[in-house]
C-alpha positions in Angstrom: 0.0 0.0 0.0 1.3 3.5 -0.8 0.9 4.8 2.7 3.0 2.1 4.1 5.7 2.7 1.5 5.9 6.4 2.4 6.0 5.8 6.2 9.8 5.7 6.2 10.0 9.1 4.6 7.1 10.7 6.6 7.5 14.1 8.2 6.2 15.3 11.6 4.0 18.3 12.1 3.5 19.8 15.5 -0.1 20.4 16.4 0.1 21.0 20.1 -2.2 19.5 22.6 -5.5 20.6 21.0 -7.2 18.5 18.3 -7.5 20.1 14.8 -9.6 19.2 11.8 -8.3 17.0 9.0 -8.7 19.9 6.5 -6.5 22.0 8.8 -3.8 19.3 8.8 -3.8 19.2 5.0 -3.4 23.0 4.8 -0.7 23.1 7.5 1.3 20.4 5.6 1.2 22.6 2.5 -0.5 19.8 0.5 -3.4 22.1 -0.4 -3.8 25.9 -0.7 -7.2 26.3 0.8 -10.0 24.4 2.5 -11.9 23.7 -0.7 -9.0 21.7 -2.1 -8.7 19.8 1.1 -12.4 19.0 1.1 -12.3 17.8 -2.5 -9.3 15.5 -1.8 -11.2 14.0 1.2 -14.5 13.6 -0.6 -12.6 11.8 -3.5 -11.2 9.3 -1.0 -7.6 10.4 -1.6 -6.8 10.9 2.1 -5.7 8.2 4.5 -5.8 8.5 8.2 -4.0 5.8 10.1 -3.9 3.7 6.9 -7.6 3.9 6.2 -9.5 6.1 3.8 -11.1 9.0 5.7 -14.2 10.7 4.3 -14.9 13.0 7.3 -13.7 16.5 6.6 -13.9 17.6 10.2 -12.4 14.6 11.7 -10.6 15.6 14.9 -6.9 14.8 14.5 -4.6 14.2 17.6 -1.0 13.6 18.3 0.2 10.3 16.9 -2.3 10.2 14.0 -0.7 9.4 10.6 -2.1 11.2 7.5 -1.3 10.4 3.9 -2.3 11.3 0.4 -3.1 8.2 -1.7 0.1 7.4 -3.7 1.7 10.5 -2.1 3.3 12.1 1.0 2.8 11.0 4.6 3.1 12.8 7.9 2.7 12.0 11.6 1.2 14.5 14.0 3.3 15.4 16.9 
């Protein structure tokens, strides 16, 4: 699976101790320019959270969650 392949090269993004939405993670990572792009990626099933397709745009993300773009980059929240 692509997410597993990219784990070795995953980066970490600091989010602090408060949960943030998945769309915010995609913007903070620089993978999208605005929320509309993030929502489109999520709706199209292109975003994986902890190695599973995630379709909830407002999913609360916490430290330790792994986010990846299908066949693309991966990051771990710290």
